[in-house]
N, C-alpha and C positions, 0 to 999 in steps of 0.2 A: 305912332311915330317911330318907335323903335324897330318895328317890323319893316318899315319902308326901306332902309338900306339893304336888308337881306333880300327883300323881294326884287329890288332893283338889280342886285347881283345875280339873282336867279334868272331874271329876264335877260340880262346881259349875257349870261352863260348860255342860255338857250339860243339867242341870236348868234353868238359866236360859233356854236356847234352847227347851226343851220348854214352859216357862211362857209364853215370848213367843209361840210359835206357837199354843198353846192359847188365848191371849187374843186372837188375831187371827182370830176366827171370821168367819162370813159376815156380810154387812151386814144390818142390819135393814131392814124395808120403809120405815121413816121415812127412813133414810139414803139409800136408793135413790131415794125421791121427792125429797128435797132435792137430790141430784145431778141428777135429771131437770129440776128447776126451773132450776138453774144452767146446764144444757146448753141449755135453751130460751133463756135470756138471752144466752148466748154466740152462739147461732145468729142471734138478732136483731141483735146487734152486728156480726156478719159478713155481715148482709143475706142470709141463706140461707133464702129463702122456701120452697123445696122441702123443706128439712130440717125446718122448722117444720111444714109441712103434713103431713109423714110422721108427726108425733107427735099428729095429731088423729084422733079416733075417726071411723069411717064416718058415724055419726049426730051428729057435732059440730054445735053451734049456740052462738051467743053471746046476750047479753041483748037484742040488737036483731034477732034472728032470722037473722043471717048464717050461711050454711052454707059449704060448701067453696069454691064459686066466688067468692062475695062476700068471704070471708076472704082468699083469694089476692089478689084485686084490692085489698083494703084494705092488705095487707102490701106489695105491689109499689108502691102509691101512696106509702105511708109511706117506703119505702126510696128511692124516687125523690126525694121531698121533702127528706129528711134524709140527708146524705152520711156523716156520722160519728156513729154512734149509740153512746152509752155507757149501760149499764144497771147499776144497783147494786141487787141484791136485799137488802132490809133484813130486818125481822122476818117470820117465817113462823109461822103458827098452823095446826096440822093438826087436823082433826076427822074423826069417823066413819071412822077407818082400819080397814078389814077386809082380808082377803086379796085381794079383788077390786075394792074401791072405796075412794076417799078424797076428802076435801073439804079444801081449804086456803084460807086468806086470807093474802096477803102484801103488804107495803108495798114498792114499787119506786120508785126515783128514776131518771128518764130525763133525759138531756141529749144535746145533739148534740156531736160532737167539737170543733167550733169553739168552742162555749160552754164546753166543758170546758177547753180550752187557755187561753182568754182570760178565764176566770171571775174571776180575781183582779183583772184590770184593769177589767172592765166590771160587776162584781158581778152577773153573770147567775145566775139561780137554776135549780135543777133543777125538773122537773115531777114531783110525787109522786103516785103512784096506789096505790089499794088494789085488788088483784086477787083475785077469788074464782074458784076453779077446782074443778071436779069431775073427778076422774080415775077411770078404769076400767082394769082389767088385761085385756089381750088377748094371748093366747099368751105369757105371762110378761113382757110389756112394758107399762108404764104409758102411757096415752094420755089426752089431754084430751078430755073429752066435752062440757063446758060451760064457758064463761068469761064473766065480767062484770068491768068495771072502772069506777072513778070517780076523779076528781081529788080529792086530799085536801090540806089545808093542813098546815103543820108541826105545828100544835096537834092535828090529828086523827090523826097517825101513832101506831102502837102505841108504848107506852112503851119497848119494847126496840128500836124502830127509830131513834129520835132519837139516841141515843149513837153508833150505827153511822154515821148520816149526818154527825154532827158530827166523827167520826173521819176520814171521807172528805173533808169540806169544813169544816175548822176555822174558816173565816171566817163561818160561819152564825151 
């Protein structure tokens, strides 16, 4: 009789673990893509041009017709100009998600490290952009096939982006 509560707890523990592991299944494609976007942002913050370039499709182009060479030059120029880059990925809207292709729009707040540190003192603002990206899957890895971006005001941000931005920068 005394062993009964211990065995019940042991069985309950085993069932809890089985439930936990069964609910920890594989990531969805949407989750994988969101992680991919975050990885690109972290690579930009670390000024890793080669890493970013490795995530572009062979036929990559942007809205101004830049291909591989021009994109590499643009990245290196940006990294040379801005020493401390801080990127906050805000709202993301995914469209046309299939097993091989996806399209997404995201709001992103860019600032340089110096502006980030002195933001409260000088009231410097971030630069907010809406980025549209078309992704394709090559050998089970998502890569960027096309990208375009434009500056957006605070009023133009996705409704879900503004609360995130205000949480990061309460003085907005």
